[in-house]
N, C-alpha and C positions, 0 to 999 in steps of 0.2 A: 333811873340811864341804864343805868350795871347790872339793874332784872333785868332792863329789854334789851340790852344786848345777850345776855346770859339764857334768854329763852329763843330767841334769833339761832344761840348756836345747838342749841341741843335741837330744836326741829331742820336746822342746817343736816346736824350731826344723822338724827333720825333719818332722813333720807342718803343719805350715804352709805349706811347701816343699809337701808331696804335696797338700794341698788346695786350693790354690792351680794346679797343672799341673790337679791334676783337670776345676778350674773352667773354667781359660783353656779345657784344650782339646777343650772340648765344643764353645762357638759356638753356633752361631743355628739354630733349630728349619726344617727347610730340606727338602725332597722330594728322591723316588732314586722314578722310574716311580709306586707306587701307594702310596710306605713313606714316611713319616717320622723325616725320619732330622736329629745334628743336625751342623753345616757343620764340625767342623774335625777331630773324634773319625771319620764318618762314619756312629758305629751308627746303626744303624736303632729306632724305638721304636712303642712303641705307646703314645699317651696318654690315662692316660684319669683325670680333673683330678675333685677333691671339691670341690663345692658352698663356699663360705666364711659361701651363706646361714647352713647351722649351726651357726655360731659365736654367733650373734643366742638362735638356741634354745638354745645351753649357756646362756648368762648367762640370757636371759631368759625362756625360754620361747615365743619367740614368733620368725615365720621374715619375718627383717629382714634386707637389704646396706646398711642402714647406714652406712657405709666412716665417716664420725665414734666411731662406738661402738667402732670397731675400732684395738687398739692394736700393740704392738708383742709385749709378752706374750700376748696373746691369738694371734697368727701362729706365735711362739712354742710356742706351747702345742698348736697344729694343726696344726703340721708333723712336731711331734713325736706325736701320739697317731697322722695319717693317713697320713703321709707316710713316717715311721720306723714305725709298732707297722704302723699296717694296708698301708702298699709303694705307695699310690697314685702319680703320679707328677707331679702337676699341680695347679693349681689356679684355680678358677672365678672369675672377678667382674664381673657386668652392673654399670656402670657406671651408665646412663640420662644423667637428668636433671645427675645428682651431676659433672656434668663441669662446672656452675653454679652450683652451690649442694649440699653436702655435706651427706650426711641426706636429703636431698628427692630423689624420683628424678621430680617432674615437669616437663617443659619449657615455659617459657610465652616466649609473644610478647615481653619483654622480655628475655629472659635474650640477654646478649651476652657479658660481662668471668665470666671460666674462677675456680672458684675452686682456688685454690694447695693448698688445704688438699688435693683431692679431689690434684692429683698428686703429691702427697710423700706422701701417705698409699701410693700406687700405685705411684711409687720401691718404699717400703719393703717391698712386699709380695713386687713384683718381683724384688727383689734376694734379698729372708729363700730365696724358694722356687728362684731361681736356686742358691744357694747351697745347698740341700741337694738339687739334685740332681734338681731337678725342674724343670717349665717351669708359665708361664701361660698362661692365658684371655681374654679382657676382651672381655664382653658392648658396642660403641659404643651401641649403643640398646637400647631394650625393641620392644613393639608399640604401636603410634597407639590404642588405644582409651582406654589410660589414661593416654593425654598422657607416653609417656615415649620419644620419636622429635626426628630434624630437624625433621617438617612441624609439628610447634606451633609449627619460631621464625619469625619474621616473612618470611624472605625464608625458609621452608622448606625442602628435602631442596637439600644440594648447593648455598645460598646461602650470605652472605658469612660468617654467626655459624659455619655448619658450619669452610667452608671456617677461619677465623681457629683455632676450636679443633683440627681440627685440623693448622694449624702450628704449633701449642704443644702437640699429643702428640707432632708430628714432632720439637720441639726439644728436650722434657723424657725423652719414655721413649723415644722413635726407640733413642738410646746403650746402654739396656740392654738387655742379653744376658735370651734367654730366654723373648721373648714371641710371642704370636700377637692373634689377633681377627678376630672375625663382626658382622655388622653389626648382626646385631640375632635378632626373631625375631616371628614371627607375620610375615613378611615379604609376604609374598603378596596380604597385605588391605592394605600401601600403598606397594609399592617396586616399581618395574621395570628394566630392563636395561638403559634407556641410564641409569640414574643412580646406578647402583649401577656400571655400565660407567668412569665421569666418576672417582663413590669410588676404584676402584680408580688408577684411570690417574694419582690426582693426587698420592697417595701414593707411587708408586711413582716416577715423575717427578722424584720430589727422591732430593738427594744420599746413598748409601749408605744404602738406606730398602731393612730387610733382615728384615720380619717380615709372614705370612702371612698373605692375607686369605681371608675366606670373610664367604662369606650362606648363612643356614636356607631351605630352598627348600620346596614346598610341604609340606600335612600328611599323609602314611602315599603318596608318588607319591614317584617317584622321577626327577623333571624337578628342571632347577635357572635360576633367577630370572635367570641370567649365567652364561653356560659360561667366561667369562674369567678366574675367581676362583682363587684361587692350591692351593683343596684344592674339594670335593664339599660343601656337606654340605647335609644331609639332618631332617628333623624326622620321625622312623619309630616306631611305637609300640610298645615291645618286640620289638623284633625279634630272632627264631635265625637261627643259622647257614645257613638255604636263603637270607630274605630278606636278608642280608647280604652272600651270596658274588653276589649282583644284583645288590647294592647296589655293593660296588666293582671287578665287574665290567664293568658298561655304561661306565664311563671310565677305562679302563686308564692313560690318562697322568699320573693324582692321586691322590694319598691321598682319601682319604675319613671324614669326620667324622659321625660317627650326635648331631644337635648337639641333639636333644631330652634335659631332662635324667632322668635317669633315679633316679627318686625315691619312696623306701620310704615310704608314711605313714597313719596310722591312719585305721582305720575310713574308709581311701580314698573316691570314689567313682568316682572311674576307673582301674578293676582293671581293663580292656585293656591301659590303659597304667601304670601303677603298676607297683611290683619286691616283693616279698619276700628274706629275704635271701641264701633260697641261690638263687633266682633272680637275685641281683647277680653270682655265686660266679659261676654257669652262665654266665652272660652272657660275664663278661672273659672266661669262656677262648673262650665262643663267637665273640667281635667278636674275639680274635687268630687261633685258624682261619681263620679266614675269610678272613684275610691281612692283617689289622691295619687292624683301624677308630676310630679315636679314637672318645669317649665322653664323657660329665658322669655324675655319678653322688651319690647323699647322699640320708643317712635324717635325712629329717625329725619323726622321732617324739620322744621325750622326751630319751630316752636316745640320746646320738649315733653314739654307736663300737659301730657293727657285733657284733652275740653271735661268730657267725662269723669274727671278725679273723685267726682262727689262720686260716683256710681261703684268705679273700681274699689275706691275706700266702703266703703256700703260694704261689699262683698269680705274681704281684712275684720272687718268690727264687725259682721254674721260671724266669723268661723274663728278669728283670730282673739281676737282681743273679751270673747264671751267663748273661748276653746270649747266648743262643741264639734271639733274634732275632733275625736276618740280611737286608738289605736282599734279596739276590738268594731269598728262600724265597718257592714257591708250592701252588699245593695239589695234589694226585696223588689220585682215586680212585682208580688203579686197587690203591695199595695193598696195603691193610688194607681193613676193617670198619668202621675209624673213622675219623675225619675224621684229613687227613695235611697239616701240613705241610714244605716239604722244600724244602732246594737241591742235596741228592743229595751233598752232604758230610756234615750231621746230617740228623737223621727225628726229629720230634716225632709222635704220632699221640693222638688222643684220643677216648671211649667214654667214655659215661655208662649208667647203671644194667647195669653186666657183670658177668658173672668170666671174661669170655675176649674176648683179643682177639686177629684173626690178620692179623698182618703182616709186609711183605716190605719186605729191601732189598738192594742190587749192593756188589759192592766186599769189598774183606779182612775179616775177619776183626774185629768192633768191641764196641767195651764197649755195654752197656743197660741201660741203667737204669726203675724203674716208681715211680710215685710216688702216692701216694691224692690227690684232688685237696677230698675233706673234710676233712681233716686239714692238723693243721702239716704244714709242709715238710720229709721225710723219704725218703731214699731206698732203696730196694730193689734192691738189686745182682743185676742178674739175668745176670752172668757178662760174658763174649765168647762172644759170637754169628756166625756166620757167613753171609751176604750173599746169602738165601732166605729161602724165607717160615717163619716160625719162628708160633707160638700162644704167645702170654701166660695162664696160667692162677693167674687173682688168687685170692690167701687166701679172698676171699669177697666179696661184689657191693659196688660202689660205681660211683665217678666218678675213671676209673684217666689218667692220661700218662703214654707212655714217650718215653723219647730213647733213639737211636742213636746214640754219637759221630761 
């Protein structure tokens, strides 16, 4: 009996050590050319955040980012469903006026003292998401038309109240790993280049600051409000592969983040920007095949779980679980009728609504697999093939991905 207990204890400790090592080996979210990467492991990844607002829909049937109503169990359940079961690798958390009063997004001229409950809640979320293998993206402010910005403070943008808040963010949240921050949304309506430059410089001048900062730019344009930020942020409505390629190509020295929220909404008033479940699945593939553009997703219907979550999970298993997304991958339009992403050591081809994919690769004989991206992840082994032009004849019409080792 004692021997059995000791064996169980050893296994438990080994698992705990393995988890701790996995956490410590990832490090911070940083950049390598156009890719987001983990600073310690060096692994490239595409951040795909799920909206925290969905917790309130699940609980109360209304959309809300009220942090006062979110507890540890809510976050644990949310992580279990959307990071473990669906496969998303991050959570998006807007804060707005809750820096000063949790549960209340409006910023007032009288605001000066922080609400410690908000900082404690954010620390809990950031730590739990990081320990689950993901990252957190925070929106510092919202838009000015709803008084969700620092412009409503007594001394305005980058005045003494906002600087005090940034000092507290540095003191309390900066030591935590695995989070990034955008300045807000609809920024083109209320903030300019010099103010964003001042914000960015203020935080990066602090010792050991290591969190990427960005700012979503104009609606359906490829401009930037300030070019000196750490990633390029865009508000682009329902971009597909051609638009995404333009987005990531125009600023090749830093990663791109399509920072509009890609939402599913019942009886949507904005069909030009809202997604269906199938468009969500395809959108994930397009953002990665274009080179790796970060995005925010959310199902704001009564049932927040995606009905096609097996296909969404298929995407994440293909890329993340198998670590197929590499920091030196580039697009190559010469190799296939499909979209192609490769570092010429491995190749990924992706084509929709097809029964045939023509593709080619160079080098020695390699193992090739195909995956139906509309279904749960299952590899179809195509055997070992020589480096030359090939034709994949699918068993039926679908959206197919091919991986060449």
